[in-house]
C-alpha positions as CSV (number, residue, x, y, z in Angstrom):
1,M,19.0,-11.3,-5.8
2,A,22.3,-10.3,-4.7
3,I,25.3,-11.2,-6.9
4,R,28.6,-11.5,-4.6
5,V,31.7,-10.8,-7.0
6,K,35.5,-10.9,-6.3
7,V,37.2,-8.5,-8.7
8,R,40.3,-6.9,-9.5
9,T,40.3,-3.1,-9.6
10,A,41.8,-0.9,-12.0
11,A,44.5,0.0,-9.5
12,G,45.1,-3.9,-9.1
13,Q,43.3,-4.5,-5.9
14,V,41.3,-7.5,-5.0
15,Q,38.0,-6.7,-3.5
16,S,34.7,-8.4,-2.7
17,L,31.4,-6.8,-3.7
18,S,27.8,-7.6,-3.4
19,L,25.6,-6.2,-6.5
20,D,21.9,-6.2,-6.4
21,V,21.3,-7.5,-9.9
22,A,19.0,-9.8,-11.7
23,T,21.9,-12.0,-13.4
24,E,25.5,-12.6,-13.5
25,H,26.0,-11.2,-16.8
26,E,24.5,-7.8,-15.3
27,A,27.1,-8.2,-12.5
28,V,30.2,-8.5,-15.0
29,R,29.0,-5.6,-16.7
30,R,28.8,-3.2,-14.2
31,V,32.2,-4.1,-13.0
32,A,33.8,-3.7,-16.5
33,A,32.0,-0.4,-16.6
34,A,33.9,0.7,-13.7
35,G,37.4,-0.6,-14.9
36,G,37.7,-3.9,-13.1
37,R,37.7,-7.3,-14.1
38,V,35.7,-10.0,-12.3
39,L,37.6,-13.1,-10.7
40,A,34.9,-15.1,-9.3
41,V,31.0,-15.1,-9.3
42,E,28.9,-16.5,-6.5
43,S,24.9,-15.9,-6.5
44,E,23.2,-15.8,-3.3
45,V,19.6,-15.1,-2.5
46,L,18.7,-12.6,0.1
47,S,16.3,-14.1,2.5
48,A,15.7,-10.9,4.4
49,P,15.3,-7.9,1.8
50,R,13.5,-5.5,4.4
51,A,16.6,-6.3,6.7
52,R,19.1,-5.9,4.0
53,R,17.3,-2.4,3.1
54,N,17.5,-1.2,6.7
55,Q,21.1,-1.7,6.6
56,E,21.9,0.5,3.3
57,L,23.3,3.8,2.7
58,V,20.8,6.7,2.8
59,L,22.4,8.8,0.1
60,L,20.6,12.0,1.1
61,L,21.9,11.4,4.9
62,F,25.2,10.8,3.4
63,T,25.5,13.9,1.2
64,Q,24.2,16.0,4.1
65,E,27.0,14.7,6.6
66,L,29.5,14.9,3.7
67,L,28.8,18.5,3.0
68,A,28.8,19.3,6.6
69,L,32.4,18.0,7.3
70,L,33.6,19.4,4.3
71,G,32.3,22.9,5.1
72,A,33.6,22.4,8.5
73,G,37.3,22.2,6.8
74,L,37.9,18.5,6.8
75,N,39.5,17.2,3.7
76,L,37.7,14.3,1.6
77,T,39.7,11.5,3.3
78,E,39.0,12.8,6.8
79,A,35.5,13.2,6.2
80,M,35.1,9.8,4.8
81,T,37.0,8.4,8.0
82,T,34.7,10.4,10.4
83,L,31.5,9.0,8.4
84,V,32.7,5.2,8.4
85,A,33.4,5.8,12.1
86,K,30.0,6.9,13.1
87,E,27.9,4.6,11.2
88,Q,26.2,1.9,12.8
89,R,24.6,-0.2,10.3
90,A,26.8,-3.0,8.7
91,G,25.9,-2.4,5.1
92,A,26.4,1.2,4.9
93,R,29.5,1.0,6.8
94,A,30.9,-1.8,4.6
95,T,30.0,0.6,1.6
96,L,31.8,3.7,3.1
97,S,34.8,1.6,4.3
98,A,35.1,0.5,0.5
99,V,34.9,4.1,-0.6
100,L,37.5,5.1,1.8
101,Q,39.9,2.3,1.0
102,S,39.5,3.3,-2.7
103,L,40.3,7.1,-1.7
104,R,43.4,5.7,0.2
105,E,44.8,4.0,-2.9
106,G,44.6,7.2,-4.8
107,R,41.3,7.0,-6.5
108,N,39.2,10.0,-7.2
109,I,35.8,10.1,-5.2
110,S,33.9,9.8,-8.3
111,D,35.9,6.6,-9.3
112,A,35.1,5.1,-5.7
113,L,31.5,5.8,-5.7
114,E,31.0,4.3,-9.1
115,L,32.3,0.9,-7.8
116,H,28.8,0.8,-5.7
117,P,26.1,1.8,-8.3
118,D,23.4,0.2,-5.8
119,S,24.4,3.0,-3.2
120,F,25.5,6.1,-5.5
121,P,23.3,6.6,-8.6
122,E,24.8,7.5,-12.0
123,M,23.4,11.3,-11.6
124,F,25.2,11.5,-8.1
125,V,28.2,9.9,-9.4
126,A,28.4,12.4,-12.5
127,T,27.6,15.4,-10.5
128,V,30.4,14.6,-8.2
129,R,33.0,13.8,-11.2
130,S,32.1,17.1,-12.9
131,A,32.4,19.1,-9.5
132,E,36.0,17.5,-9.3
133,R,37.0,19.2,-12.6
134,T,36.2,22.4,-11.4
135,G,37.0,22.2,-7.4
136,G,33.3,22.8,-6.4
137,L,32.4,19.7,-4.7
138,V,30.7,21.6,-1.8
139,E,28.6,23.4,-4.3
140,A,27.7,20.5,-6.1
141,L,26.5,18.5,-3.1
142,S,24.5,21.5,-1.9
143,R,22.7,21.2,-5.4
144,Y,22.3,17.7,-5.1
145,I,20.8,18.0,-1.7
146,A,18.4,20.8,-2.8
147,Y,17.2,18.6,-5.8
148,S,16.5,15.5,-3.3
149,L,14.5,17.5,-0.8
150,Q,12.4,19.0,-3.6
151,F,11.5,15.6,-4.6
152,D,11.1,14.5,-1.2
153,A,8.8,17.4,-0.3
154,I,6.3,16.1,-3.2
155,R,6.6,12.6,-1.9
156,K,5.7,13.7,1.5
157,K,2.7,15.7,0.1
158,L,1.4,12.6,-2.0
159,V,1.9,10.2,1.0
160,A,-0.2,12.7,3.4
161,A,-2.8,13.0,0.9
162,S,-3.4,9.6,0.6
163,I,-3.6,8.8,4.5
164,Y,-6.9,10.2,5.1
165,P,-8.7,8.5,2.2
166,L,-7.2,5.1,3.4
167,V,-8.1,5.7,7.1
168,L,-11.9,6.3,5.8
169,L,-11.9,3.3,3.7
170,V,-10.6,0.9,6.5
171,V,-13.0,2.4,9.2
172,G,-16.0,2.3,6.5
173,G,-15.0,-1.4,5.5
174,L,-14.8,-2.4,9.5
175,V,-18.0,-0.6,10.3
176,T,-19.9,-2.4,7.3
177,L,-18.3,-5.9,8.3
178,F,-19.5,-5.5,12.0
179,L,-23.2,-4.5,10.8
180,L,-23.1,-7.7,8.2
181,G,-21.4,-10.0,10.9
182,Y,-23.1,-9.0,14.3
183,V,-25.9,-6.6,13.7
184,V,-27.8,-8.1,10.8
185,P,-28.1,-11.7,12.3
186,K,-29.6,-10.3,15.5
187,F,-32.5,-8.8,13.1
188,S,-32.4,-12.0,11.2
189,V,-33.6,-13.9,14.4
190,V,-36.3,-11.4,15.1
191,Y,-37.5,-11.3,11.9
192,G,-37.7,-15.3,11.7
193,A,-39.5,-15.6,14.8
194,S,-42.2,-13.1,13.2
195,H,-42.8,-15.3,10.3
196,E,-43.6,-12.2,8.3
197,D,-42.7,-11.7,4.5
198,L,-39.7,-9.7,4.1
199,P,-38.9,-7.3,1.2
200,W,-36.8,-9.2,-1.4
201,L,-33.5,-6.8,-0.6
202,S,-34.0,-7.0,3.0
203,G,-34.4,-10.9,3.0
204,L,-31.0,-11.0,0.7
205,L,-29.3,-9.0,3.1
206,L,-30.5,-11.1,6.1
207,S,-29.4,-14.2,4.3
208,F,-25.9,-13.0,3.6
209,G,-25.6,-11.7,7.2
210,M,-26.4,-15.0,8.6
211,M,-24.2,-16.7,6.2
212,L,-21.3,-14.5,7.1
213,H,-21.9,-15.0,10.8
214,E,-22.1,-18.8,10.5
215,Y,-19.1,-19.4,8.6
216,W,-17.1,-16.5,10.0
217,Q,-13.9,-18.6,10.1
218,W,-14.1,-19.6,6.4
219,G,-14.5,-15.7,5.7
220,L,-11.9,-14.8,7.7
221,L,-9.5,-17.3,5.9
222,L,-10.6,-16.3,2.4
223,L,-10.3,-12.4,3.5
224,L,-6.4,-13.6,4.8
225,T,-5.7,-15.6,1.7
226,L,-7.0,-12.8,-0.8
227,M,-4.7,-10.0,1.2
228,A,-1.7,-12.8,1.1
229,G,-1.9,-13.5,-2.2
230,L,-2.1,-9.7,-3.3
231,V,0.9,-8.9,-1.1
232,A,2.7,-11.7,-3.0
233,L,1.4,-10.1,-6.4
234,L,2.6,-6.8,-5.5
235,R,5.9,-7.9,-4.6
236,Q,6.5,-8.8,-7.9
237,P,8.3,-5.9,-9.7
238,M,6.7,-6.7,-13.0
239,I,3.3,-7.1,-11.8
240,R,3.5,-4.0,-9.4
241,Q,4.7,-2.0,-12.4
242,R,1.9,-2.8,-14.6
243,L,-0.8,-2.3,-12.0
244,L,0.8,1.3,-11.2
245,D,0.8,1.9,-15.0
246,L,-2.9,1.0,-15.1
247,V,-3.7,3.4,-12.2
248,L,-1.6,6.0,-13.7
249,Q,-3.4,6.0,-16.8
250,A,-6.7,6.8,-15.1
251,P,-8.7,9.9,-16.7
252,G,-7.3,13.0,-15.0
253,L,-4.6,11.4,-13.4
254,A,-2.4,10.7,-16.4
255,E,-1.7,14.2,-17.5
256,R,-0.8,15.1,-13.8
257,V,1.4,12.2,-13.6
258,R,3.1,13.2,-16.9
259,E,3.7,16.8,-15.6
260,F,5.3,15.5,-12.4
261,R,7.7,13.3,-14.4
262,L,8.6,16.3,-16.5
263,A,9.4,18.5,-13.1
264,R,11.9,15.7,-11.9
265,F,13.3,15.6,-15.6
266,Y,14.0,19.5,-15.7
267,R,15.0,19.4,-12.1
268,G,17.6,16.6,-12.9
269,A,18.9,18.3,-16.0
270,S,19.3,21.4,-14.4
271,L,21.4,20.0,-11.6
272,L,23.5,18.2,-14.1
273,L,24.1,21.2,-16.2
274,H,25.0,23.1,-13.1
275,A,27.9,20.5,-12.9
276,G,29.0,21.2,-16.3
277,I,27.7,18.0,-18.1
278,P,26.8,18.5,-21.8
279,L,23.2,19.1,-22.6
280,P,22.7,16.1,-24.7
281,K,24.3,13.9,-22.3
282,A,22.6,15.4,-19.3
283,L,19.2,14.9,-20.6
284,R,19.9,11.3,-21.3
285,M,21.0,10.4,-18.0
286,V,17.8,11.7,-16.4
287,S,15.5,10.2,-19.2
288,G,15.1,7.3,-16.7
289,L,12.9,9.4,-14.6
290,L,10.5,9.5,-17.5
291,S,7.7,7.2,-18.9
292,L,8.9,4.8,-21.8
293,E,7.1,7.0,-24.4
294,Q,8.6,10.2,-22.9
295,R,12.2,8.6,-22.8
296,R,11.8,7.9,-26.5
297,G,11.1,11.6,-27.1
298,V,14.2,12.5,-25.3
299,E,16.3,10.4,-27.5
300,Q,14.9,11.9,-30.6
301,A,15.1,15.3,-29.1
302,C,18.7,14.7,-28.1
303,R,19.5,13.8,-31.9
304,K,17.8,17.1,-33.1
305,I,19.9,19.3,-30.5
306,E,23.0,17.3,-31.7
307,E,22.1,18.5,-35.3
308,G,21.9,22.0,-34.1
309,Q,18.3,22.4,-32.8
310,R,17.4,24.2,-29.8
311,L,16.3,22.6,-26.7
312,S,13.0,24.6,-26.5
313,T,12.2,23.5,-30.1
314,A,13.2,19.9,-29.6
315,L,11.2,19.4,-26.4
316,V,8.4,21.0,-27.7
317,A,8.1,18.8,-31.0
318,F,8.3,15.7,-28.9
319,G,5.7,16.6,-26.3
320,L,8.2,17.1,-23.4
321,A,7.7,21.1,-22.6
322,G,4.1,22.9,-22.1
323,V,3.6,26.5,-22.9
324,V,5.3,27.9,-19.6
325,A,8.3,25.6,-19.7
326,E,9.0,26.4,-23.4
327,S,8.9,30.3,-22.5
328,L,11.2,29.7,-19.6
329,I,13.6,27.5,-21.6
330,Q,13.7,30.1,-24.4
331,V,14.6,32.8,-21.9
332,G,17.4,30.6,-20.6
333,E,18.7,30.0,-24.0
334,R,19.1,33.6,-24.7
335,S,20.4,34.8,-21.6
336,G,22.9,31.7,-21.0
337,R,21.1,30.6,-17.9
338,L,19.7,27.4,-19.0
339,A,19.9,25.2,-15.9
340,D,18.5,28.2,-13.9
341,M,15.7,28.4,-16.2
342,L,15.0,24.5,-16.2
343,E,15.2,24.5,-12.4
344,Q,12.3,27.4,-12.6
345,A,10.3,25.2,-14.9
346,A,10.3,22.5,-12.7
347,R,9.4,24.5,-9.7
348,F,6.5,25.9,-11.5
349,Q,5.6,22.2,-12.4
350,D,5.7,21.2,-8.7
351,E,3.8,24.1,-7.6
352,D,0.8,23.3,-10.1
353,F,0.9,19.9,-9.0
354,S,0.5,20.6,-5.6
355,R,-2.1,22.8,-5.9
356,W,-4.0,20.2,-7.9
357,L,-2.9,17.6,-5.3
358,E,-4.7,19.8,-2.5
359,V,-7.8,20.1,-4.4
360,A,-8.0,16.5,-5.3
361,S,-7.8,15.6,-1.8
362,R,-10.4,18.0,-0.5
363,L,-12.7,16.6,-3.0
364,I,-11.8,12.9,-2.5
365,E,-12.3,13.1,1.1
366,P,-16.2,14.1,1.1
367,L,-16.7,11.6,-1.8
368,L,-15.6,8.6,0.3
369,M,-17.4,9.8,3.3
370,T,-20.6,9.9,1.0
371,I,-20.1,6.7,-0.3
372,I,-19.3,5.2,3.1
373,G,-22.4,6.9,4.4
374,I,-24.6,5.4,1.6
375,V,-23.3,2.2,2.3
376,V,-23.7,2.1,5.8
377,G,-27.2,3.7,5.6
378,G,-28.3,1.4,2.8
379,V,-27.6,-1.6,5.4
380,V,-29.6,0.3,8.2
381,V,-32.5,1.1,6.0
382,L,-33.0,-2.3,4.6
383,L,-32.5,-3.8,8.3
384,Y,-35.5,-1.5,9.3
385,M,-37.4,-1.4,6.0
386,P,-39.8,-4.6,7.3
387,I,-40.5,-2.6,10.6
388,F,-41.5,0.5,8.5
389,E,-43.7,-1.6,6.3
390,L,-45.4,-3.1,9.7
391,A,-46.0,0.2,11.0
392,G,-47.3,1.4,7.6
393,S,-49.7,-1.3,7.6
394,L,-51.2,-0.9,11.2
395,G,-51.8,2.9,10.1
């Protein structure tokens, strides 16, 4: 649900904002955190969430375009004006226009971005804010782009690895349904006319095929109902998250997911440390990339760091670093290049995850093909089993 609020900003300007939050209280809290004050609140349910998402700002694209314009010599206001003028999507154009208006009112870019938390996450805002103090906005944007591209590369590998198994499952399911709904009934008519006793499994298969052929409308309706119910369940964030957690806890997968999350955690912390954000604050800001148990470990590790303990020792104590990551972080602590070593640890984790993903996909594909072959072959064997028995008796 989107909450539309009319706010008075810290500069005294009255603006209308649309925040994607669950409650009005959360909307008020976000506005107050940005230094504004809510004048009026109006709830509105978005009837077309997909259309709205298509209108939203794409952060990576925005960052790349802003970096290109700043690198060409435009100042920040000129760059934002150019981006507003070229934007065709209504939602993204409204967001950029609001940011540009804030810049013209004398706000810093980080303060302007912070007013739109749905489009600009906390990590991005913190990176820009730190860069404002050092004058290294171009370098900070470049680092954020590299961070986003690394994550996108891993995500694309996951998607690519899952496409072929899904295609196999769909094709195998369609072939099986064709055999059960069309081929099996043809054999059932032939065997029924012969009045021969059929093997038990063959008779069961033929009965099921005839039932599916005769009541295919009800079967199709049941299948569509189940699919619609599954889609409705998956659209519920809480149910979707629980199902995802169950899948990610599968044997052999849980440890890899943990390493993948730690890689994102290291890379995010590296980005914020390069931006000049203190270590405990940086760790807490990127702890949202981890699981609930790991987030608790980060909070305890931050307390130890604030008490004077080294980062490598604190992370190992709470299960947030393996042997390689510990060694790299120790090198960074001795050399003063902690941010670089965290990035190196993330790259090592990513490469290890990519190798595992490649091996897993090579194993899953033949396994699925074998299972589909067994199912289809089993149906065919059961269909021809009476013929084999008849041929044996004649022999």
